[in-house]
C-alpha positions, -999 to +999 in steps of 0.1 A: -163-187+076-178-220+066-177-252+085-150-268+064-125-240+070-134-234+106-157-259+123-158-241+157-149-209+173-115-221+186-107-237+152-117-206+134-094-185+156-065-209+150-069-208+113-071-170+112-040-167+134-014-167+106-035-142+087-037-119+117-001-123+127+011-116+092-007-083+091+004-073+126+042-079+120+046-067+084+059-032+094+085-045+118+120-048+104+138-081+111+106-103+109+112-117+074+114-153+086+083-151+107+065-133+079+073-161+054+062-188+078+029-170+082+026-164+045+031-201+036+008-212+064-020-188+054-016-197+017-019-234+025-051-228+046-066-207+017-055-233-009-073-261+009-104-240+013-102-229-023-100-265-035-127-280-012-152-251-013-158-242-049-191-224-040-172-201-016-147-189-041-149-151-045-148-133-078-114-123-090-114-087-103-090-074-129-080-108-143-068-095-177-048-067-161-033-090-135-024-116-162-007-091-184+012-076-155+025-109-144+033-121-179+053-090-187+072-092-155+080-128-161+090-122-197+116-097-186+135-126-170+144-137-205+162-105-215+173-093-180+209-081-178+209-096-143+188-128-145+196-141-110+187-108-095+155-104-115+144-139-107+148-132-070+128-100-073+101-118-093+097-144-066+094-116-039+073-090-057+050-112-078+051-147-063+048-138-026+024-108-032+000-129-053+000-156-026-010-129-001-036-114-024-054-146-033-052-159+003-068-128+018-093-126-011-105-161-001-105-157+037-124-124+038-157-140+038-177-120+064-176-088+082-165-104+115-134-119+097-126-086+081-128-069+115-106-095+131-079-092+105-079-054+104-079-053+142-047-073+141-032-048+117-043-020+141-027-037+170+006-039+151+002-003+141-004+008+177+028-009+189+051+003+162+036+037+162+039+042+199+075+028+198+085+052+170+069+082+187+086+074+220+119+070+203+114+103+185+110+121+218+140+103+234+162+113+205+155+150+209+125+152+185+144+136+156+138+104+138+164+077+145+170+060+111+187+031+129+157+024+150+141-011+148+108+005+138+123+014+104+134+045+084+113+074+075+107+065+039+093+030+046+075+041+078+057+070+061+047+046+033+033+022+059+012+050+074-007+058+042-010+022+032-025+012+066-048+043+068-076+027+047-077-003+071-079+020+101-106+041+084-127+010+078-124+001+115-133+037+125-164+036+104-175+000+106-162-015+139-189-033+157-179-019+191-179+018+199-145+014+218-129-001+187-142+028+165-128+053+190-094+035+191-093+035+153-099+072+151-072+077+177-048+056+156-056+078+125-047+108+146-015+091+157-007+084+120-011+121+113+013+130+141+038+103+130+037+116+095+048+150+109+076+134+128+090+117+097+095+151+080+086+134+046+072+160+023+059+134-002+035+120+024+013+151+024+001+150-013-007+113-005-027+123+026-045+149+006-054+124-021-068+099+004-087+127+022-101+137-012-115+102-018-133+103+016-146+138+007-159+126-027-177+097-009-193+120+017-203+144-010-222+117-028-239+109+005-252+145+009-229+152+038-215+185+025-237+209+043-223+237+064-208+213+089-192+191+063-177+220+045-162+233+077-146+199+083-133+197+047-118+231+050-102+223+083-086+191+068-073+211+038-057+237+061-041+211+083-026+192+054-014+223+037+001+236+069+018+202+075+033+202+040+046+237+045+060+231+079+077+199+068+092+216+037+104+245+058+121+223+084+138+203+056+147+232+034+183+240+028+177+266+000+167+302+002+130+293-001+109+262+001+101+265-036+137+268-046+145+238-024+118+217-041+130+226-076+166+217-067+156+182-056+182+157-070+155+134-081+146+157-109+181+154-124+181+116-121+146+114-137+158+133-168+187+108-172+163+079-167+139+092-194+168+094-218+178+058-210+142+046-215+141+064-248+171+044-260+153+011-252+116+018-252+103-017-258+124-037-234+144-027-203+172-041-183+151-066-163+126-067-135+136-053-101+139-020-083+177-023-081+181-027-119+189+010-125+218+010-101+232-021-117+226-013-154+232+025-153+255+033-123+264+066-141+229+079-132+236+078-095+246+112-082+279+109-063+266+132-036+233+111-033+242+074-033+207+066-021+194+075-055+204+041-068+169+034-079+144+057-098+124+069-068+093+066-090+074+033-094+064+039-130+099+050-140+112+019-122+090-004-143+100+015-175+137+010-167+131-027-161+106-036-188+103-006-211+072+013-219+051-019-219+060-025-183+050+010-173+017+007-191+009-027-176+014-014-141-006+017-148-034-004-162-034-027-132-037+003-108-064+018-129-084-014-131-083-019-094-092+017-087-122+014-112-134-018-095-133-001-061-149+031-075-179+012-087-183-003-052-179+032-037-210+043-057-231+014-045-263+021-025-253-006+001-234+013+027-211-015+036-202-021+000-197+016-005-173+018+025-153-011+011-151+008-022-139+039-004-112+021+015-101+004-017-099+036-037-080+052-008-056+023-009-049+025-046-047+063-047-025+064-016+000+039-028+002+053-063+006+089-051+032+080-025+053+060-050+056+089-074+083+102-051+099+070-041+095+034-053+086+015-022+061-008-038+082-037-027+086-063+000+065-055+031+047-026+016+036-044-015+026-074+006+005-051+028-011-035-003-021-068-019-033-082+014-056-053+020-068-053-016-077-090-012-096-083+020-117-055+005-124-072-028-131-106-011-156-091+013-172-070-014-176-101-037-193-121-010-216-093+002-227-083-033-232-119-044-221-110-079-186-111-095-167-079-091-165-062-125-133-046-137 
């Protein structure tokens, strides 16, 4: 970091503290107040640096896609059936997340800063992961949904969202001990995923693993040893999916249980509602469906008060244009990271791999639940900012999108 932002080692550490603390506490329920204090503090630090150090500003990728996404979400406030609710959601899901994205984009100036920030995330992961695993054992090998470490849906989403950060540390950590710890935390993440009994996590893990496989294939790694590792990963993921599905199955077979999933019935009803109003929806916010179309909520499954699919959620709120805007934003970010992933510079390529993992993982996970909100959307945009910010500085050229 430059002299203006952090004139000395102690000052640099102090200025990075709200950034690091923010990443560490994000997965912990009940930390909203501390999270917001950190967010406003880090945003103020980044804003001062952004204003005073024009030469240090990173390239902002995907500006057209970001602008269209924000504009459509904002426009929905004008026709929302629940304006006060939509305004609050816009503040949380657009305002706060963009503060996090731009702040981390600016602060991720060098490899040492990236390592410091991601190490803080790993520390938070280690604490909440060990806590959840210990509670799982204490509660007779069952997940306690009332535990202060969070419910299985959000926790499993946290696992796959944090995985790219842990992977970066495992590959690029400057100290061997840090790299070993990061690999150990990735193994812990796999075990925690098994404990949650969330079927939807395994297609996401497979998608993130496929990104790593594609990267290693380009690097010529897929000799005999590489193929053995790839096969082992595939078998482990398939076995985990089958085991999770079997333990959760209430039907005669795993396949029959999957086909009887109540989400399929809700999705059909949602598509019909979207077809009635394809251009505009009922207003921005995940809870819009339950407010505007309570008849779609199955009486036996009151938790299905939202679409459980991030694209259908946007279509309910903002019509087909909203769905397309979100899809274009994800695509644009994935393409920017994919270009980095193909770079000959190994550090840029690793940033690209982690970025593609992040986008693919979040999109895949949210096909089965729409948890791209609050702490999970903040974590996504913070990590996207870190990877893009460091890539922009290292490449010395604006990130294309």
